[in-house]
N, C-alpha and C positions, 0 to 999 in steps of 0.2 A: 634779154636784149634782142631786138629785132635784127636778124641777119648774122648773129654771132652764135657759134657753138661753144658752149662752156665745158671745160674740163676741170674738175675740182681736184685739188690736192691739199695736203695738210702736213703739219709737223708731226713727227712721231711722239706720242705721249711720253713725257719724262726725259726727252732727249734735248731739252733746251731749244735751240733754233735749228735742229736738224730737219731736213726736208725729205719727204718720201714721195716718190712718183707713184701714182695709183696703180699703174700696170707697166712693168717692163721699163724700157728706155724712155728718156724724155720725149713727150709728144711734140710734134711740130705745132707752133702757134704764132699768131700775128702779134699778140700782146699778152702781158702778164698783169693781172690785177691783184695787188698785194693787200689783202684785207686783214692780214695778221698785224699784231702789235701787242706790246706789253703796256697795260694800264696800271695805275697806282694800286697797290695792294695785291697784285697778281704776278709779281716777279720783279726783276731788275729792269727799270725803265731804260737804262742805257743799252739794253739788248735791242732796242728799236734801231740802232745804227747797224748792228749785225744783220738784223732782219731785212733792212733796206738793201744792203749789199748782197744778201742771199737772193733777194728777189731779182736783182740785176743779173746775178749768175744764172738763175733759172731761165731768165729771158735769153741769155746767150746760149744756154744748152738747148733751148727750144727754137732758136733762130727767130725770136720775136724782136720786133723793132721798137716796141714801146713798153714802158712799165709805169703803172699808176700806183703811187704809194699813198697810204692814208696818214696824213699829218693831222693837225688839230688846231682849232681856234685858240687853244691854250697858249699858243706862242705869243699872242697879242697881249695877254693879261687883261686888265680892266679897261678895255678900249671900247669906243662907240663908233660904229660905222667904219671899222678898220678895213682898209683896202690892202691889197697884196704888197704895197710899198710902204705901209705904215710901220713905224719903228716898233720893234719887238720888245715886249716888257713882261715876260712870264712871271708869275707869282708862285710857281711850284716846280718841283723837280721834273714833273711830267712835261710841262711846257718847255723847260730847258732841254730835256732829252729830245723832244721833237725838233727843236731848232738845230741841235747838234746833228740829228739825223739828216735834216735838209742840207745843212752845210757840208756834210760828208758826201752828199750826192753831187752838189754843184760847185763846191769849193775845196774838194778833197785833195790831198797830197799823198800819193800821186793822183791826178785827176782820173775819173772814170772814163772809159772809152766813149767815143762819139756815139756809138750804138751799142746797146739799145738806148733810146732817149727816155729820160725820166720826167715825170710830172708829180709834184706833191699836192695832193688835195687836202686843203685845210678844212676839215669837217667841223661843223658846229655841233651842238647837242643834237642827237638824232632822236626823233619822236619814238618813244617806246623803250629807249635804251639809256635813260638818265635817271637821276634820283627822284625827280618829280613823278615819273611814271611808276617807279617802284612804290612810291608813297600812294599813288592812286590805286595800285593793285592790292595794297594792304587792306583796303576797305575801311580804314580809319580816317577821321577828319585830318586834313593837312593844315599845318601851321605855315602861314605866309608872312614874310616881312612886308610891312606897310610903310611907305615913304611919305614925306610931308605933302607931296603932290597928289596924294590919294591914289597911288599906283603900287602894284606889286612889281617884283623884279621883271625886267624885260630882257629877253634873250633871243638870239638867233637860233632857229631850229631848222633841221633838215628832215624831210620825210624820205622814206626809202625810195619813193618814186623820183624825187628830185635827185637823190644820189645816183640812181641808175641813169637818169637823163644826163647828168654830168659825165658819167663814165662813157656812155654811148657817144656823146658829143666829142669828148677828148680822143676817143678811138677813131673818130671819123674826120676830124679837122685835119687840114693839111699840115699845119705847124702847131704843136702843143706848146702852151706856156709852161715855164718851169713851175709856177705856183698858181693855184686857183682856189678861191674861197668856194665852199659848197654849203649852201643853206637855201631856204626860201628867201624871197626878197623882203618879206615883211617880218621884222622882229615881233615877238609875241609876248604879251604880259602873261605871267604864269596863272593869274586868277582867271584869265580868259580860257585857258586850256582846261582848268578845273571846272569852270562853269559848263564848257562844252561837253565834258565827261560826266557832268552831273555828280561831281565829287564834292562833298562838303568840305569847307575850309574855315579856319579862324585866323584873324589878324593878330599880329604882334608888332610893336614898334620896331622898325629896322635899327639894328645896331650901327654904330659909326663905321664899322668895317664892311658893312653890307654894300653891295654894288647895285645901284638902281638899274643900270643897263650895261650889257655886254653884247655887242652886235658887230656884224661885218657888212661891208659893202659887197654887193653881188653884181656890180656893173660888168665885170669881166665874164662871169658865168652867163649873164643874160646875153652878152654878145655871142658867146660860143653856142648857146642853145637856140637863140632867136626867140626866146619866150620870156614872159615877165616874171614867172616863178612865184607869183603870189598865191599862197595857200591859206585860206581862213582857218582859224582854230578848230571850228567844227569839222572841217575836212581833214585836218591833221588827226583828230581823234577818230574819225570814221575809218581812215586808212589804217591806223594802228589797230583798231578793233578787228578789222577785216583780216589783217595779217595774223593777229593773235588767234583768231578762230581757225584760220587755215593751218596753223601750226599744231593745233590740238588734235 
């Protein structure tokens, strides 16, 4: 991020939510970016509450004024164009845990101190980090649900570039919102991503429980960043491949 010096830290392996400072005492910082979290199948999702409060404590130790927490679009459930004020209707324990995490930050008893100030970033599916991209990497044809409208499932996606743009904007703006959706402005049909990746796929009739669209409104993030945040599927795939190659 332009103009920011990043100091990385992590939890100690096997110690739950314990935090380890990389060298000596807590470093001084202006902000804390809490990228950690417990996802389904990798621990107790209720630990997300503890992690959020641990991030606030780290910020206090480092004299940081701001904390950015990673929440999730899972809090909305099967919503279309959900905004930050849309009623929450999660369909799984992970979504419920993220709601409880947010409530513990902003409606906690006792309330958290005025500083540091927290913002919960409700992240959509991140390009390269969801089940569709794991399927692409398998090298096997992907099976897609097909709906009567002749469309595959439509989802909001975030690229790493858009995530970092959101972070940079939140750290730079005078007053942070409590909540902000983070994704590209354009929800994407999954078959469009597969076509851009030149990955073969086959159709199957969508089951009654399948969701044709799960998407978020990005009006608030567009105002914060001053950008339209539209990323075509081919550019999403290109960014994913570039980052994958850089990590190898």
